N, C-alpha and C positions, 0 to 999 in steps of 0.2 A: 749453670750446668750445661744449658743448651749451647751457649757460645763457646764454652770450653770444648765441647764435643766437636763443634765445627772447626775450631782452631786446631784440634788434634788431627783432623783430616788434612788441613793445609800443611801442618808441620811434617806429617808423615810423608805426604806427597813431595814436599820440597826436599826432604832428606833423601828420599829414594832417588830423585832426579839428580841430586848432587853425586850420590854414590854411583848411579848408573852411568853418568857421563864419563867417568874414569874407565869403566869396564867396556862400554859400548861404542866409544868414539871410533875405534878402528873398524869394527864391523859395519857401523853406519856409513863411514867413509867408503868402505869397500862396496857396500850396497849401492850407494850413489854412483860410484864409478862404473859398476857393472850395468846399472840401468842406463846411464849415459851412453855407454858403448852399445847396448842393445838398441836404443832409440836412434842413434846416429848411423847405425847399419841398416836402418829401414825396417826394423822389427818393432814389436809392440809388447805391452805389459798387460797381463790378465791378473785380476786380484780376486781372492776368495777368503771368506771367513763367516762365522756365525754370530748372530746377536750384535753386540757392540762392535765386534770385529767386522761384521758385514757393513756397518756404518763407516768404519775406518776405510774399508775398501772403496766405498763410494766417495768418501772425502778425498782419498788419494787420487782416484781417477778424475774427479772434478778439478783438482789442482793442476793436473797435467793437461787435460783437454781444454780447460779454461786458462787460468793462470794461477801462479802462486803469488809472487809479489811484483813481478815485472811483466810487461807486455812482451809477448813472443808468439810465434806460431803455435797452434795446438799440437800437442804430443799424443801419440796413440796409446791410450790406456783404457781399460774396460773392466768394470766391476761385474763379476759373475753372479751378483746377488740381487739384481734389479729387475729381471724379467720374470714377473709372477706367473706367466703362462708356462714358460720353460720349467721354472722351479716346481710348480704344482703338477705339471704333466709328468715330469721325470720322477718326482717324489711319489706320485700315485701309481704310475705304470711300472716303475722299477723299484727304487727305494730312495730314501732321503740321502743315503750315502753317495748316490750317483749324481746329485744335482750339480756338482761342480765338475766331476769327471767327464760327463757327457759334453759339457761346454768346452772344456780343455781339448777334448778330442775333436770337437767341431771347429774351434777357432784357433787353437794353438798350432804353430808352425815351428820347425827347427830354427833356432836362433831367438825365438821369443822368450819371455821371462814370466814366471808365475810369482806373484806376491802372495804368500800363504800366511794367514794370520790366525793364530790360535793361542789364547792366553794359557791354556793348560799344556799345549803341545800334544794333545791326545784326541783332537777332533777327527772322528773317523772319515768324514767326507772331505776334510782338508788333506788328510793323509792320502786318501785315494786320488785326490787331484794332483798331489805331488808325484805319485807313481805315474799317473797319466802324462804329466809334464815331462818326466824323465824319459818315458817311452817315446815322446815326440821330440826328443833332443832339445828340450828347453832347460834353461837354468832356473833356479829357485832362490828367492830371498824369503826366509821364514822369520816371522816375528812371533816369539813365544814368551813364556814365563815359566815359573814353577819348575825350573831345572831343564826345560826343553822338552820333556816327555818323549814319546815315541818319535815325534817329528825330528827331534835332534839327532836320532840314530839313523834316520832315513837319508839325510843330506849327504851329498858328495863333495869332493874337494872343489868342485866348480861352483858350488852354491854358497850362499852367505846366511849365517844363522845369527840373529839378533835376539838374545834371550835376556829378558829383564830379570835381574836378580831379586825376585820377590815372589811371595806365594799368594798375595791378596789380589783377586781379580780386578777390582776397581783401580788399584794402584798400577797394576800392569797395563791396563787400558790407557791410563793417563800418560804413561811413558810411551806407549805405542803411538799415541797421537803426536807427541813431541818428536819421536823418531821419524814419523812420516814427514813432518815439517822440515826436519833436518835433511832428509833425503831429497825433498823437493828443492830446498835451497841449494844443496850440492849439485843437483842436475842443472839448475839455473846458472850457478856459478861457472860450471864447466861450459855451458852453452855460450855464455857471454865472455868467457875467457878471463874471469876474475881470479885473482890469486886466492888460493886456499891454503891455510897453514897446515903443515904436516903434523 
């Protein structure tokens, strides 16, 4: 019984990834292209999300500042989830909704990009960060699930929405991690001039 339950997780995850690949290939490619353009124009990427999505932000920033699979110069990316003094000060003095918005206002510049991650598409502080990014003439790549929620309605034609076609948070997070790896690979492929299939 225990092993069957474990096998069920693996099978559900594998099936979703197969299904999602067909739906998400174009928006993932668009996100990688957009991020490559932002980075090569001397701009940076800020990333925000809560819980497991916060970890994904940090993972993404680490892949760009360090490396993904190839040695290269560091790329400017910053997770807005890591400074405990900022997070607690803003959360205490203002509200938890403002913990990302204040940082976008402080660090975001026109031409920068916000990677906004929310499995539900309804995280209030992520939504507010998207508004702040748009106010600062930044583009947004949003990773969501569960139909995209309110975030899906906030995005402009210049933004990219990658919405995992599933309602279970754990499965959405698993696909988000794969999406992040695909984006990092796409950025590296563009940097090194490697052929990428259409």
